FIFIGU-500487 format. One record per residue: residue in one letter; y, x, z of N, C-alpha, C, O in turn. Coordinates in steps of 0.2 Angstrom, whole numbers. Last residue first. Example, Ala and Ser with C-alpha at 12.3 -4.5 7.8 and 13.67 -1.06 7.14 Angstrom:
<site resn="S" n_c2="-11" n_c1="64" n_c3="35" ca_c2="-5" ca_c1="68" ca_c3="36" c_c2="0" c_c1="64" c_c3="39" o_c2="6" o_c1="67" o_c3="40"/>
<site resn="A" n_c2="-28" n_c1="66" n_c3="39" ca_c2="-22" ca_c1="62" ca_c3="39" c_c2="-16" c_c1="66" c_c3="39" o_c2="-17" o_c1="71" o_c3="42"/>
//
This chain:
<site resn="L" n_c2="-9" n_c1="-18" n_c3="-73" ca_c2="-14" ca_c1="-12" ca_c3="-74" c_c2="-15" c_c1="-11" c_c3="-81" o_c2="-19" o_c1="-6" o_c3="-82"/>
<site resn="A" n_c2="5" n_c1="-22" n_c3="-64" ca_c2="2" ca_c1="-22" ca_c3="-71" c_c2="-3" c_c1="-16" c_c3="-71" o_c2="-1" o_c1="-10" o_c3="-70"/>
<site resn="I" n_c2="1" n_c1="-29" n_c3="-49" ca_c2="4" ca_c1="-25" ca_c3="-53" c_c2="1" c_c1="-25" c_c3="-59" o_c2="-5" o_c1="-27" o_c3="-60"/>
<site resn="H" n_c2="4" n_c1="-45" n_c3="-39" ca_c2="0" ca_c1="-40" ca_c3="-43" c_c2="5" c_c1="-35" c_c3="-46" o_c2="11" o_c1="-35" o_c3="-47"/>
<site resn="N" n_c2="13" n_c1="-52" n_c3="-33" ca_c2="6" ca_c1="-54" ca_c3="-31" c_c2="1" c_c1="-50" c_c3="-35" o_c2="-5" o_c1="-50" o_c3="-35"/>
<site resn="V" n_c2="27" n_c1="-56" n_c3="-29" ca_c2="24" ca_c1="-50" ca_c3="-29" c_c2="16" c_c1="-51" c_c3="-28" o_c2="14" o_c1="-51" o_c3="-22"/>
<site resn="G" n_c2="32" n_c1="-69" n_c3="-28" ca_c2="32" ca_c1="-66" ca_c3="-34" c_c2="29" c_c1="-59" c_c3="-34" o_c2="28" o_c1="-57" o_c3="-40"/>
<site resn="L" n_c2="32" n_c1="-75" n_c3="-15" ca_c2="39" ca_c1="-73" ca_c3="-17" c_c2="38" c_c1="-70" c_c3="-25" o_c2="43" o_c1="-68" o_c3="-28"/>
<site resn="P" n_c2="19" n_c1="-77" n_c3="-12" ca_c2="23" ca_c1="-83" ca_c3="-15" c_c2="30" c_c1="-81" c_c3="-18" o_c2="33" o_c1="-84" o_c3="-22"/>
<site resn="T" n_c2="17" n_c1="-64" n_c3="-7" ca_c2="14" ca_c1="-66" ca_c3="-13" c_c2="17" c_c1="-72" c_c3="-16" o_c2="19" o_c1="-73" o_c3="-22"/>
<site resn="I" n_c2="21" n_c1="-62" n_c3="5" ca_c2="26" ca_c1="-60" ca_c3="0" c_c2="23" c_c1="-62" c_c3="-7" o_c2="27" o_c1="-61" o_c3="-13"/>
<site resn="N" n_c2="11" n_c1="-66" n_c3="14" ca_c2="18" ca_c1="-69" ca_c3="15" c_c2="23" c_c1="-68" c_c3="9" o_c2="27" o_c1="-72" o_c3="7"/>
<site resn="E" n_c2="1" n_c1="-59" n_c3="10" ca_c2="1" ca_c1="-65" ca_c3="10" c_c2="7" c_c1="-68" c_c3="10" o_c2="9" o_c1="-73" o_c3="6"/>
<site resn="L" n_c2="6" n_c1="-46" n_c3="15" ca_c2="5" ca_c1="-47" ca_c3="8" c_c2="4" c_c1="-55" c_c3="6" o_c2="5" o_c1="-57" o_c3="0"/>
<site resn="T" n_c2="7" n_c1="-48" n_c3="29" ca_c2="12" ca_c1="-47" ca_c3="25" c_c2="11" c_c1="-49" c_c3="18" o_c2="15" o_c1="-52" o_c3="15"/>
<site resn="Q" n_c2="-7" n_c1="-50" n_c3="30" ca_c2="-3" ca_c1="-56" ca_c3="32" c_c2="3" c_c1="-54" c_c3="28" o_c2="6" o_c1="-59" o_c3="25"/>
<site resn="R" n_c2="-12" n_c1="-37" n_c3="28" ca_c2="-15" ca_c1="-43" ca_c3="24" c_c2="-10" c_c1="-49" c_c3="24" o_c2="-10" o_c1="-52" o_c3="19"/>
<site resn="G" n_c2="-5" n_c1="-30" n_c3="37" ca_c2="-3" ca_c1="-28" ca_c3="30" c_c2="-6" c_c1="-34" c_c3="26" o_c2="-3" o_c1="-36" o_c3="22"/>
<site resn="T" n_c2="-11" n_c1="-35" n_c3="49" ca_c2="-4" ca_c1="-36" ca_c3="48" c_c2="-2" c_c1="-34" c_c3="41" o_c2="2" o_c1="-38" o_c3="39"/>
<site resn="A" n_c2="-24" n_c1="-29" n_c3="47" ca_c2="-23" ca_c1="-37" ca_c3="47" c_c2="-16" c_c1="-38" c_c3="46" o_c2="-14" o_c1="-42" o_c3="42"/>
<site resn="T" n_c2="-21" n_c1="-16" n_c3="36" ca_c2="-23" ca_c1="-19" ca_c3="42" c_c2="-22" c_c1="-26" c_c3="42" o_c2="-19" o_c1="-29" o_c3="37"/>
<site resn="L" n_c2="-28" n_c1="-9" n_c3="21" ca_c2="-24" ca_c1="-13" ca_c3="24" c_c2="-25" c_c1="-15" c_c3="31" o_c2="-31" o_c1="-14" o_c3="32"/>
<site resn="D" n_c2="-31" n_c1="9" n_c3="21" ca_c2="-34" ca_c1="2" ca_c3="19" c_c2="-28" c_c1="-2" c_c3="23" o_c2="-24" o_c1="0" o_c3="27"/>
<site resn="F" n_c2="-33" n_c1="25" n_c3="12" ca_c2="-29" ca_c1="19" ca_c3="15" c_c2="-32" c_c1="13" c_c3="15" o_c2="-34" o_c1="11" o_c3="9"/>
<site resn="I" n_c2="-41" n_c1="40" n_c3="15" ca_c2="-42" ca_c1="34" ca_c3="12" c_c2="-37" c_c1="29" c_c3="16" o_c2="-37" o_c1="29" o_c3="22"/>
<site resn="M" n_c2="-38" n_c1="57" n_c3="10" ca_c2="-37" ca_c1="52" ca_c3="15" c_c2="-38" c_c1="46" c_c3="11" o_c2="-36" o_c1="45" o_c3="5"/>
<site resn="K" n_c2="-50" n_c1="71" n_c3="7" ca_c2="-46" ca_c1="65" ca_c3="5" c_c2="-44" c_c1="60" c_c3="10" o_c2="-48" o_c1="58" o_c3="14"/>
<site resn="R" n_c2="-58" n_c1="80" n_c3="12" ca_c2="-51" ca_c1="83" ca_c3="10" c_c2="-46" c_c1="77" c_c3="9" o_c2="-40" o_c1="77" o_c3="9"/>
<site resn="K" n_c2="-70" n_c1="76" n_c3="12" ca_c2="-67" ca_c1="76" ca_c3="19" c_c2="-60" c_c1="78" c_c3="18" o_c2="-56" o_c1="78" o_c3="23"/>
<site resn="D" n_c2="-78" n_c1="65" n_c3="3" ca_c2="-73" ca_c1="71" ca_c3="1" c_c2="-69" c_c1="72" c_c3="7" o_c2="-64" o_c1="68" o_c3="8"/>
<site resn="V" n_c2="-85" n_c1="54" n_c3="9" ca_c2="-89" ca_c1="59" ca_c3="4" c_c2="-84" c_c1="66" c_c3="3" o_c2="-87" o_c1="71" o_c3="3"/>
<site resn="K" n_c2="-77" n_c1="48" n_c3="18" ca_c2="-83" ca_c1="50" ca_c3="20" c_c2="-87" c_c1="55" c_c3="15" o_c2="-91" o_c1="59" o_c3="17"/>
<site resn="D" n_c2="-60" n_c1="51" n_c3="20" ca_c2="-65" ca_c1="50" ca_c3="15" c_c2="-72" c_c1="52" c_c3="18" o_c2="-72" o_c1="58" o_c3="20"/>
<site resn="I" n_c2="-53" n_c1="47" n_c3="35" ca_c2="-55" ca_c1="53" ca_c3="31" c_c2="-60" c_c1="50" c_c3="26" o_c2="-65" o_c1="46" o_c3="29"/>
<site resn="S" n_c2="-39" n_c1="34" n_c3="35" ca_c2="-45" ca_c1="38" ca_c3="37" c_c2="-47" c_c1="43" c_c3="33" o_c2="-45" o_c1="44" o_c3="27"/>
<site resn="R" n_c2="-25" n_c1="25" n_c3="40" ca_c2="-28" ca_c1="30" ca_c3="36" c_c2="-34" c_c1="32" c_c3="39" o_c2="-35" o_c1="32" o_c3="45"/>
<site resn="E" n_c2="-19" n_c1="9" n_c3="38" ca_c2="-21" ca_c1="13" ca_c3="42" c_c2="-25" c_c1="19" c_c3="37" o_c2="-27" o_c1="17" o_c3="32"/>
<site resn="I" n_c2="-4" n_c1="-2" n_c3="36" ca_c2="-10" ca_c1="1" ca_c3="34" c_c2="-13" c_c1="6" c_c3="39" o_c2="-10" o_c1="7" o_c3="44"/>
<site resn="H" n_c2="5" n_c1="-9" n_c3="43" ca_c2="3" ca_c1="-12" ca_c3="38" c_c2="-3" c_c1="-9" c_c3="35" o_c2="-7" o_c1="-12" o_c3="31"/>
<site resn="G" n_c2="13" n_c1="-3" n_c3="53" ca_c2="7" ca_c1="-5" ca_c3="55" c_c2="4" c_c1="-9" c_c3="49" o_c2="-1" o_c1="-13" o_c3="51"/>
<site resn="K" n_c2="24" n_c1="5" n_c3="50" ca_c2="25" ca_c1="-2" ca_c3="52" c_c2="19" c_c1="-6" c_c3="53" o_c2="19" o_c1="-12" o_c3="55"/>
<site resn="E" n_c2="18" n_c1="17" n_c3="48" ca_c2="23" ca_c1="16" ca_c3="53" c_c2="23" c_c1="9" c_c3="56" o_c2="23" o_c1="7" o_c3="61"/>
<site resn="E" n_c2="12" n_c1="14" n_c3="36" ca_c2="8" ca_c1="16" ca_c3="42" c_c2="12" c_c1="14" c_c3="48" o_c2="11" o_c1="10" o_c3="52"/>
<site resn="L" n_c2="23" n_c1="12" n_c3="28" ca_c2="19" ca_c1="7" ca_c3="28" c_c2="14" c_c1="8" c_c3="35" o_c2="12" o_c1="3" o_c3="39"/>
<site resn="R" n_c2="28" n_c1="26" n_c3="28" ca_c2="32" ca_c1="20" ca_c3="31" c_c2="28" c_c1="13" c_c3="32" o_c2="29" o_c1="9" o_c3="37"/>
<site resn="S" n_c2="17" n_c1="32" n_c3="22" ca_c2="20" ca_c1="34" ca_c3="28" c_c2="24" c_c1="28" c_c3="32" o_c2="23" o_c1="27" o_c3="38"/>
<site resn="L" n_c2="18" n_c1="26" n_c3="9" ca_c2="12" ca_c1="25" ca_c3="13" c_c2="14" c_c1="27" c_c3="21" o_c2="12" o_c1="23" o_c3="25"/>
<site resn="V" n_c2="31" n_c1="31" n_c3="5" ca_c2="30" ca_c1="25" ca_c3="6" c_c2="23" c_c1="22" c_c3="10" o_c2="23" o_c1="17" o_c3="13"/>
<site resn="R" n_c2="28" n_c1="45" n_c3="5" ca_c2="33" ca_c1="43" ca_c3="9" c_c2="32" c_c1="35" c_c3="10" o_c2="32" o_c1="33" o_c3="16"/>
<site resn="S" n_c2="18" n_c1="46" n_c3="-5" ca_c2="17" ca_c1="48" ca_c3="2" c_c2="22" c_c1="45" c_c3="7" o_c2="20" o_c1="43" o_c3="12"/>
<site resn="A" n_c2="25" n_c1="41" n_c3="-16" ca_c2="19" ca_c1="37" ca_c3="-13" c_c2="18" c_c1="39" c_c3="-6" o_c2="16" o_c1="35" o_c3="-2"/>
<site resn="Q" n_c2="34" n_c1="51" n_c3="-18" ca_c2="36" ca_c1="44" ca_c3="-17" c_c2="31" c_c1="41" c_c3="-13" o_c2="32" o_c1="37" o_c3="-8"/>
<site resn="T" n_c2="25" n_c1="62" n_c3="-21" ca_c2="30" ca_c1="62" ca_c3="-14" c_c2="32" c_c1="55" c_c3="-13" o_c2="32" o_c1="54" o_c3="-7"/>
<site resn="T" n_c2="19" n_c1="58" n_c3="-33" ca_c2="15" ca_c1="59" ca_c3="-26" c_c2="19" c_c1="59" c_c3="-20" o_c2="17" o_c1="57" o_c3="-15"/>
<site resn="T" n_c2="29" n_c1="45" n_c3="-39" ca_c2="27" ca_c1="52" ca_c3="-39" c_c2="23" c_c1="53" c_c3="-33" o_c2="23" o_c1="48" o_c3="-29"/>
<site resn="L" n_c2="24" n_c1="29" n_c3="-46" ca_c2="28" ca_c1="33" ca_c3="-41" c_c2="26" c_c1="40" c_c3="-41" o_c2="20" o_c1="41" o_c3="-43"/>
<site resn="G" n_c2="16" n_c1="21" n_c3="-53" ca_c2="21" ca_c1="25" ca_c3="-56" c_c2="25" c_c1="29" c_c3="-52" o_c2="30" o_c1="32" o_c3="-55"/>
<site resn="T" n_c2="5" n_c1="15" n_c3="-48" ca_c2="12" ca_c1="12" ca_c3="-47" c_c2="17" c_c1="15" c_c3="-51" o_c2="23" o_c1="12" o_c3="-52"/>
<site resn="E" n_c2="-6" n_c1="23" n_c3="-51" ca_c2="-6" ca_c1="15" ca_c3="-53" c_c2="1" c_c1="12" c_c3="-52" o_c2="2" o_c1="7" o_c3="-55"/>
<site resn="E" n_c2="-3" n_c1="36" n_c3="-46" ca_c2="-5" ca_c1="34" ca_c3="-53" c_c2="-3" c_c1="27" c_c3="-55" o_c2="0" o_c1="26" o_c3="-59"/>
<site resn="A" n_c2="-1" n_c1="33" n_c3="-32" ca_c2="4" ca_c1="35" ca_c3="-37" c_c2="3" c_c1="34" c_c3="-44" o_c2="8" o_c1="32" o_c3="-48"/>
<site resn="V" n_c2="-13" n_c1="28" n_c3="-29" ca_c2="-8" ca_c1="24" ca_c3="-28" c_c2="-2" c_c1="26" c_c3="-32" o_c2="1" o_c1="22" o_c3="-36"/>
<site resn="N" n_c2="-22" n_c1="39" n_c3="-32" ca_c2="-23" ca_c1="33" ca_c3="-36" c_c2="-17" c_c1="29" c_c3="-35" o_c2="-15" o_c1="26" o_c3="-40"/>
<site resn="G" n_c2="-17" n_c1="48" n_c3="-21" ca_c2="-16" ca_c1="50" ca_c3="-29" c_c2="-17" c_c1="43" c_c3="-33" o_c2="-13" o_c1="42" o_c3="-38"/>
<site resn="Q" n_c2="-20" n_c1="41" n_c3="-10" ca_c2="-13" ca_c1="43" ca_c3="-12" c_c2="-12" c_c1="44" c_c3="-19" o_c2="-7" o_c1="42" o_c3="-23"/>
<site resn="C" n_c2="-32" n_c1="30" n_c3="-12" ca_c2="-30" ca_c1="36" ca_c3="-10" c_c2="-23" c_c1="38" c_c3="-13" o_c2="-21" o_c1="35" o_c3="-18"/>
<site resn="K" n_c2="-36" n_c1="17" n_c3="-16" ca_c2="-37" ca_c1="18" ca_c3="-9" c_c2="-34" c_c1="25" c_c3="-7" o_c2="-34" o_c1="26" o_c3="-1"/>
<site resn="C" n_c2="-35" n_c1="4" n_c3="-27" ca_c2="-32" ca_c1="10" ca_c3="-25" c_c2="-33" c_c1="11" c_c3="-18" o_c2="-31" o_c1="7" o_c3="-14"/>
<site resn="R" n_c2="-38" n_c1="-10" n_c3="-28" ca_c2="-43" ca_c1="-5" ca_c3="-29" c_c2="-41" c_c1="2" c_c3="-28" o_c2="-46" o_c1="6" o_c3="-27"/>
<site resn="Q" n_c2="-30" n_c1="-21" n_c3="-20" ca_c2="-35" ca_c1="-21" ca_c3="-26" c_c2="-40" c_c1="-16" c_c3="-26" o_c2="-46" o_c1="-18" o_c3="-25"/>
<site resn="S" n_c2="-23" n_c1="-18" n_c3="-9" ca_c2="-27" ca_c1="-23" ca_c3="-9" c_c2="-32" c_c1="-24" c_c3="-15" o_c2="-37" o_c1="-28" o_c3="-14"/>
<site resn="L" n_c2="-15" n_c1="-6" n_c3="-15" ca_c2="-21" ca_c1="-5" ca_c3="-9" c_c2="-25" c_c1="-11" c_c3="-9" o_c2="-31" o_c1="-10" o_c3="-8"/>
<site resn="C" n_c2="-6" n_c1="-15" n_c3="-23" ca_c2="-11" ca_c1="-9" ca_c3="-25" c_c2="-17" c_c1="-7" c_c3="-21" o_c2="-23" o_c1="-6" o_c3="-24"/>
<site resn="C" n_c2="0" n_c1="-21" n_c3="-13" ca_c2="-3" ca_c1="-24" ca_c3="-19" c_c2="-8" c_c1="-20" c_c3="-21" o_c2="-14" o_c1="-22" o_c3="-21"/>
<site resn="L" n_c2="7" n_c1="-11" n_c3="-6" ca_c2="2" ca_c1="-15" ca_c3="-3" c_c2="-3" c_c1="-19" c_c3="-8" o_c2="-9" o_c1="-19" o_c3="-8"/>
<site resn="V" n_c2="15" n_c1="-6" n_c3="-17" ca_c2="9" ca_c1="-1" ca_c3="-13" c_c2="4" c_c1="-6" c_c3="-10" o_c2="-2" o_c1="-5" o_c3="-10"/>
<site resn="I" n_c2="23" n_c1="-16" n_c3="-18" ca_c2="20" ca_c1="-14" ca_c3="-24" c_c2="14" c_c1="-10" c_c3="-21" o_c2="8" o_c1="-10" o_c3="-23"/>
<site resn="A" n_c2="29" n_c1="-17" n_c3="-5" ca_c2="26" ca_c1="-22" ca_c3="-8" c_c2="22" c_c1="-20" c_c3="-14" o_c2="16" o_c1="-23" o_c3="-15"/>
<site resn="E" n_c2="36" n_c1="-3" n_c3="-6" ca_c2="31" ca_c1="-5" ca_c3="-1" c_c2="27" c_c1="-11" c_c3="-3" o_c2="20" o_c1="-10" o_c3="-2"/>
<site resn="D" n_c2="45" n_c1="-6" n_c3="-16" ca_c2="40" ca_c1="0" ca_c3="-17" c_c2="34" c_c1="-2" c_c3="-12" o_c2="28" o_c1="-1" o_c3="-14"/>
<site resn="L" n_c2="53" n_c1="-16" n_c3="-10" ca_c2="49" ca_c1="-17" ca_c3="-16" c_c2="43" c_c1="-12" c_c3="-17" o_c2="37" o_c1="-13" o_c3="-18"/>
<site resn="S" n_c2="51" n_c1="-16" n_c3="9" ca_c2="54" ca_c1="-14" ca_c3="2" c_c2="50" c_c1="-16" c_c3="-4" o_c2="44" o_c1="-18" o_c3="-4"/>
<site resn="I" n_c2="52" n_c1="-28" n_c3="21" ca_c2="48" ca_c1="-24" ca_c3="17" c_c2="51" c_c1="-22" c_c3="10" o_c2="54" o_c1="-27" o_c3="7"/>
<site resn="D" n_c2="51" n_c1="-41" n_c3="29" ca_c2="55" ca_c1="-34" ca_c3="31" c_c2="51" c_c1="-28" c_c3="27" o_c2="47" o_c1="-25" o_c3="30"/>
<site resn="A" n_c2="52" n_c1="-55" n_c3="21" ca_c2="48" ca_c1="-50" ca_c3="23" c_c2="52" c_c1="-44" c_c3="24" o_c2="57" o_c1="-42" o_c3="20"/>
<site resn="Q" n_c2="62" n_c1="-69" n_c3="25" ca_c2="60" ca_c1="-64" ca_c3="21" c_c2="57" c_c1="-58" c_c3="24" o_c2="59" o_c1="-56" o_c3="29"/>
<site resn="K" n_c2="61" n_c1="-85" n_c3="31" ca_c2="62" ca_c1="-78" ca_c3="32" c_c2="59" c_c1="-74" c_c3="28" o_c2="53" o_c1="-75" o_c3="26"/>
<site resn="R" n_c2="70" n_c1="-98" n_c3="21" ca_c2="63" ca_c1="-95" ca_c3="23" c_c2="65" c_c1="-88" c_c3="25" o_c2="70" o_c1="-85" o_c3="22"/>
//
């Protein structure tokens, strides 16, 4: 079976974004990554087309991250590999 071209940190962040985390600070807090690590992982996921960013409608200083169709498909592909949730 073809393995996803995605790191463990990227997989964890995708799972996090699919559940309830939507901003970088929440992603860092929920995953245990530093804010710098979370920023790098989010940038890589965006470059790969798995996520997209937008400005929060309420707080214009905050960036919101959402899965793209590619990101949702990747998450579906890796879920059978055992990456289907994070400990909350």
